[in-house]
N, C-alpha and C positions, 0 to 999 in steps of 0.2 A: 309633209314633216311628219317625225316618226311622231308614237304617243305623246300625248300631253306631260306623261307621268316619267318617261324616260329623262335620264340625267348624265352627263358625260363630266368626265374629270382633267382638268388640266394641273401639271404639277412646275415651277419651278426649281430648280437647283442651284441656288447661287452663290457666291463665295461665305455670303455669311448668314443665310435660312435656306429653308427648304420650306414653301408654299406649296398649297393644293386649292383647287377654289373647283365648285361645282356648279353647273350652268344648263339650263334646261335647252331643250331642243331650239326654243323659241331667244336664246342668246339672254335670256336673264339667269343673273347672280342668285343661286341659292344658297350656298354655304360656303365659308371660306377658313382655313387652319393656317397657321404656321409654326416652324421650331424654328429657335432662335438659336443658332450653334453656340454663341458666347455665354446667353441665359441658361442655355439646357446642360450642356456639354463641355461648359469651360472649364472647372474643373478638372473633369474628368480625363479630358484629353491634352490640357495645356495648350488651349487653342489663344488668339486674340486676335479679333476679327475674322473668326474663322478660319485661321492659316496657323503653321507653324513656319518657325523661318530659322535659315541659317545664312544669316549677312555675312561670314564669310565669305563666300561664294553666289550669293544674291539669289538665292533655293528660297523660294516661298508654295507651302504644299499644303495638301490637308488629307487626312487620316480618313481611308474608304470606309472604314470601321463606323466613325460614326456618322456617315451617309446611311449606312445600313440601320442605325439606330434610331434615324431623322426619319425613315420609310415609315416603320411600325408607330411610330408617335406621334406624325402628323395626321396619321388614317384613323390612332385613335382618339384624336382630337377634333376631327370630321365628324366620326359617330359622337362626340359627347355634344358638337352643335345639332344633332338630330340627323344628320346624313342616314336616307336607307339606302345602304349598297347594292342591295337588291335592283335598285332603279337604273345602277348604271349599265351603259351602252356600251361605251367603249372612253378610252383614256388617250392623252397624250402628255409629252412634257417639254418641256426647255432644260439646258444644263449651260451651265457658264463654258461660253468657248474654248477651245482648244486645249484645255487638259484631258491627260489619259489616265485610265485606266488598265493595270497591266494584271490578266486574269492568268491563275495557275491551269495546270493542267488537270486538277481535280474539281475545276469551274463547271463545268457541264454538269456532270454527275450531283454535285452537291447541289446547284440550283435546280435540277429536274426531279429532287427528291426530299423537298421540304417539309419538314414534320409542323401543323399548323397548330401542336400545343406550344411551340420553343419559337422564339425569335428569330428573326432574320441572322442578328449577329451572334446568336450564340448557336446557329451552324454555318456559316460562311466562314468566320473567321474566329480560331479558338486557337489554343493552344498546340492541340493535336493537328489541326487540319485548316487550309484555309483555301477560299476560292482566289486568292490573290498572292500571285508572284513577288509584288512588291507591296508591302503596306500603306502607301503614299501615291498621293497623282499629283504632280505638278500643276499649280494655281495659274491661270494668267498674268500673275504679277511676276512670277519668275523672272529673273535678267541672270540666269549664271550661263545662257549660251552665247555668249559672244563668238567665240571658235567657231561654234559649230553655225552661227547667223552666216558670219564672214565666208564660211565653204557653201554655204547656199547660194546669196548672193552671185558668188563668181561661176558655179559649175554649170550655168548654163551661156556664161558669156559673161552678163552684169544682171544688176537688181533689176533695170527693167524688164527685159527677158525674162526674171523670174513671176516678173509682175502679170506680164502679159499671159504667159503659161499656166499658173494657179491664180491669179486675182491678187496679188499680193508679193510685194519683196519679202526679203526675210524679216522676221521676228520673233524676238526672244522666247515667247510666250508658245507660237506654233508649234506643232505638233512633231514635224518634221526632227529640225534641231532637238526639240526635246528626247525623242529618241532615239535621237543618235548619241548625246550625252549618256541618257539614261545605258544605253548597250556597252558603251565605254566605261561607265563608272560603276556599273555592277552587271558586270559579265555574267555571273553566276544565276542573278536572279533572271537575267534576260533570257538565258537559255530553259527557265520553269516557265516561260511565259507561253500560252498556248494562243491566246487571243489576245488582241488591243481594241479596247473601247474608247469611245472620246466620253465626257460627264454626259452629255446626253443619252448615247447609246448604253452607258454604263444602266443608267437608270431605267429606261426600256428593259433593260435583257434580267433586270431584277422582277420587273411584275411581269415579263415573258417565260421566267424560268429557265431558259435558255439565253446564250450570247445572242444581243440584237445585230441587227445590221446597222452600220453607220448611214445618217442621213444624207441625202444628195445635196444639202444646204450647208451641213456642217461641215461634210468634209472639204469643203473648199477654203478650210480654215486650217489648215494642215501644213500648207507648201509640199503636198503629196498628190494632190491631184491637179490631172490635165482639164481645164474646163473647157477647152475648144473640142477636145477628142472625148470627155465623159469617160475617163478612166486613169487608173495610176500611173504615173508617171516613174519609166523603170528606170530611168538616170537617176532623179529624186529618191528612189526607193533606195537604188545602191547606194547613193550616198549615205541617207542615213543608215543602211546591212552592212556597208562596209565591204560589199563584193557581190557578184552576180548572182551568188548561188544563196549568198542573203537576202537578195532582195525579191526573190521567189519566196522565201521562207515568210520575208515581211509582208508580200503580198496576200500571205494565208491565215496571217494573223488578223491583218485588219479586214478580209472578208471581202465577200461582192458587197456592191453599193448598189441601190435597187432607184431606178428614175425615177418612179414616181414618189412625189413629196407626201402621198397620202396614202401609201402603202399600209396594207392590213397584213401584219407580223405573225396573227394566229389570235388565240384565244388567253386570255390571263392565266397564270399558273394558279395551281390547283390550291396551293399556300392559300391564296388573297379568298379562294372561294370558300374556302373551310375556316379560316379563321376571321374573317371579318362579311362573308356572307355576298360578295361578288356572286353575279349570274354566271356558271360556266363557259357561258357563251359570248363575255362582254370582251370586245377587240382592244389590242394593242395596234396604234397606229402609230407611226414612225414618229420619235423625238428627235426635236431638231434642236438648236444653239439658242439663247439666250436673245442675242441680237434678232435673228429672224424672225422669232416668235413673236417680239416686239411689234414686227411691221402687221404681223395678223392679228392682231388687235382689233383693227379695222379693216374693212375690206378695200384696205389701199390700192387703190388702180395705178397702172401705169404712167410716171410724170408727176404722180401724188408726191408732195415730201411733208416728212414731219420733220418738226425741227424742236428739240427738247433744251427748254432756256432753265436749266438747272445750274449746279455748280459749273457742271462743263456745258457747252454748247455741243449741241450734235445734231448730225443731217442727215438723215434715212430718206433714200429715197428707192422707190421700186421703177425700176429702167430695161425697155430691151435693149437697150444700146448698152454694148462692151465695150469699154475704153479705160482699160485698167491702165495705173501709172502706179511708182512708189512711194507716192503722195498719199495715196489713200486705199482703200480697201473694195474690191468688188467679187461679190458671193451667188452662186446659186440661190433664186429665190425659192422658199421653202416647200410652196405647192404647185407651182404656175411653170410650168415649160416654156423657155423662149422669155423670161423674165428673169434681172437680175436683181440682185439687192448693192446698191453703193454706200457707204459708209464714210463719213467724215466727221471730225471732234475735234472741239479746241479744248485746252486745260482751263483759258481764262474766259470763263461763261459770268457765272453769276456773282463772284466774287470781284471780277473788275465793275461791274454797272454798281456793285454795291459801292467800292471806294469813291467812284464819283459821286454818287448820291451822297456820301457824308464829306462829301467837301461843300454840300450848302447847310450843313445840320454840324458845324464843327464844335457846338459848346456841349460839354459831358452833362449838361442839363436838359437840354433839348432833344429829346431821343430821334433819331435817323426815323425819315419818315418818306415816301415817295411820290409826295403831294409836289413839294417845291422842283422836284428833278423832272417828274411828267410835266408841269404845266411849262417849264423851263423848254424842255426836248420838243413840244408839241408848238411853240412860240418862235423858237429857232428856224430861220430859213433853211431848206435842202441844201448841204455840205456847208452851212454858214457862208453862203453865196449872196452880195449882196446887189447883184444884178445878172442879167442873161449871160454875161460875157464875162463876169468878174472871176476870181479864184476862188475855186472852193477849199475847205479847210479839210485835211484827212489826216487820220491817227492809228495808230497802232497802243493798245493799254494791255498791258502783260505785266502784274502783277506776281506772275509766274512764270518761267522759263517756258515758252510754248512749243508748240510741234507744226503747229500751222500758220503761221512758218518757223522752223527750227529755226529761232533767236534765245536771247538771254533774256531775263526779267527785264522791263524798265518801259519807258515810256517813250514814244516819239510822234513829233506833228510835222506836217509837212505843206506848203502852199501848191497847190495846181492848178494851172488856168488852161483849160481845155481848147480855147484857140490856137493857142501858141504850142502847146504839150510842156511848160516850161514846168518844172517841180524844184522848190527847193525846201530845205529844211528851215521851219519855222522856231519859236520855242515852245516848249514842253509843258508851261506853266499851266495852271487851269484858270478854265475859263468856263463860264455858265454854257457858252456853246457844247461844251462835251457833254452834254447830256443827252442833245442828240447825236454828236459824232460817234461816241462809243456806239451806242446803237447801229448808228450807220455804220462801223468799221466792221461788228461782227457779222453784218448782213452783207456787205459787200464782199467779205472774204466766201461765204457762202454761194454767192451770185457768181464769182470770179470761177471758183471751182467745178462750179457743177452747170454751168453753163453749155459745155458740150451734151450736156445728157439732154436737156428741155428741147423741143420744136415748137416751130410757130404751129400754130392753127386757126381757124375762121371763128369769130364769135358768132355764136347759131341764133343770135336775137339781131345785129346791127349788119353780117354777113362779112366786117371788116375782118381782114388778118390780123392778127395780133403778134408780136415780135415772140422770139422764144419764150418760154416761161413754162414754170408749175402749170399744173391743171388745178391743183389746189394744194395749200400750205395749212398743217394742221400743226397746232402749238400744244405741247406739253410741258410739265416741267410748271414748279414755282411761279417762274417768269412769265407765263401762259396767260395768270390773272390779271395780268399788269398790261390795262388798254394802250395807254400810249405805247410800250414797246411793241404790243401788237402792230399798230396802225403804219407804225415805222418798218417793221418786217414787213408787209404789206406792199407798201409804198416802194421799196427797195429789188425786194425779190418777186413783186409781182402774183401774179394765179390768175387765170380766167374767170374760176369760180367763186373768190375770195380768201378769206383767213379765217379760221375757226378753230375754237381750243376744243381740246378735246379733254374729256372729264371720265378717267377707268379708275381715278386712285393708283393704288402701289402695285394694282397685279395685273398689268399690263401682257406681260410674260406669261403667266397662269391662265390668264383667259384668251390670248392667242393660241396656246395650245390646246386649251378646249374648243375651242371655234376649229381646230385643225381637228380633233379626235370625231367631232359631229359633221364634218365636210367628208373626211376618211370614209366613216358608218354611214352618213346618208345621200350622198351624191351619188347622181343618177349618170349614163354612161356621159362622159366628155362634159359631163359639169363641172367649170370651174369653181375654184376656193371662193373668187370675186362674187362669182354670179349667186352658188349658194348662200353664202354669208352677206351678201349684199343685199339680196331678197327678202333677210329675215332683220337686216339690220336700223334700229330705231334710233334715226339720225337726233332725230329732236331729242333723245335721253339722254346720246352720248356727246352732241357735238352744238355747238355754239356758234353762228357767223360773228365774229369778233370786228373785223375789219374788213375794207375793200381790199380788192387784189390790183390788178392793173389801174393805170390812171395815166392815161395819156399824157404826156411831155414831162411828167414826175420820171415815169419809169426810164425814159429817155435821159434824163437827167443825170439819172444814177448810171444807166449806162455808161456816158461820160466820165462818171468818178470812177467807174471800174477800170480805165483805164489809167488813169492816175494813180489810182491804190495799188495796182498792179508793178507800177513804177516806184512806188514807195519803197514797198514789200524789197524788191530787189536793190534798192541803194540802203536798206534796213539790213538785209541779210548779207551783202556785201563787206557792212561796216562790221556787224554784231553775230553772225552766222554762226554756229556750230561746225561746221565744216561738211564736204563733200559727204562723207562716209555717212554721216548720219541720215535718217528717215525727216523727207520735209513733212509728214502728214502719219496720221494716223487717227486710232478712234479709244477715245478714252470714256469710260464709261463708271468712276469709281475715283474715291478720294487719295492721292498722290502721298499722301501720309506714312502710308505703309511700310513695311520693309523692303528694299529694292526699288524704291522708289527713285532712289538716284543712279542708278545704273541705268535704269529703265528710260528714264529721261534723256540719257546719254544718247541713247539711239532713237528717240523719239517715239516711244512704244505705247500705247496706251488701250486700253479697249473695255 
């Protein structure tokens, strides 16, 4: 381990904030600060929730100048928190995925010759000169690329083929469709583009003093990268660029992508050495996307799963199995070659659970609480069965239009008899059993879709082979504090080692980035992220075992329920599905009340 005084910085550039965390070599959080874009820059840039919008075209974008101001401001606030920048050995960061930044021909010279007496904004974007060929970066919420997405879904034959090659079908927010639209809408601006960064590599570039490479994980959120071959896909580049010659030029603009997720890009820009007191040899380790950084917030091993029980229900898994499909996303793991990141999420998470909870507390004079919900959920039999061979009660609970599966808002209930396979619709009126059934419904959907990625393993204590299931399940988000939900989660999903609550506050991306910096600087030859961070990870400090995982009999009962659940979904999709051309899944990690939500929901796209 490095010196006890050594510190590492992790950044998280999200839609609404820039966060910074300083972590010691033994993974302890020492300092943290943030910039809230609306609170700090709202009036100046006219933003709302961190973005500008053009509803008539479904555009959602952010001013890159604001991000430059945020970098100086968050470092100033870290200094006010007492951070000694002279102790920083390395830094890394995370950026919201898919967004593109278009550098001008002057960018490299401007980045490399910054005056420490002036701010970044004063030098990189002025009335006379600018490091950017275009002043805005499209946000992941953008929904303006329907035409381009249709072209991407068709160029290799069909959406499923595109998913097999790139890890995802075409999505509005992905960089390939966005670059294609930018080139056609702003042809003069595109001619002035020297390099194209993702948000993560943009932030790395600022600290490096030159345009930094795109990260090996973040590049797989572009619809341009061939995951199997580990290179830019010529046909997809040509579609974005408009010709073969244009594809060659675009490849240069995008640059080389290092295979090593812990690549040392070089030492920090002299600007930060002189202005803030960073050591001249502080290293810049590859910055990655926000979702990849999240799974680095703990030493997640292959077949471990993270379930975020927030407004949305999000499922992240590190896996060695690559089985892409249009219903979800596969991306390269941000640190470990041979592993992939599987992502799946649902719009109807906490809101749906709360609506059922409130059915137990209908009076406005009695505040809603979880006690009755929890007691009822735990006292109700598995899938409401009255006996081993009796019918199971299954349901779908969607107060909002859902994307997994892609159906309109509504509620449905079905009765499923395992022995005969008979399934029939029943009344969807509220019953107390819904307290258990809604949690079961959400977990059954996760189990159904993640099953191809888990493997059977032998219990090290008993020697008995257990059916395929995650090694561990880690719960995060507001719902993770609910012991009843955690218990049902473990019963449905299983897990060899149990269900754990992960408590790392709201800094998962920044912490994951800081851990990545530690690994990138301190690793020994061949040492994996999981080995280095795992050896320093204080499980007692950050995790708590909250429920059993696999329970013989219970897990198998839910295995039968999965069969009925899949049948129910197909029936509902056939009746009220949104159409074959729409996505059946995606990743949603923000409120859908913002501009562009309607258009995004139409394609089933959220991240």
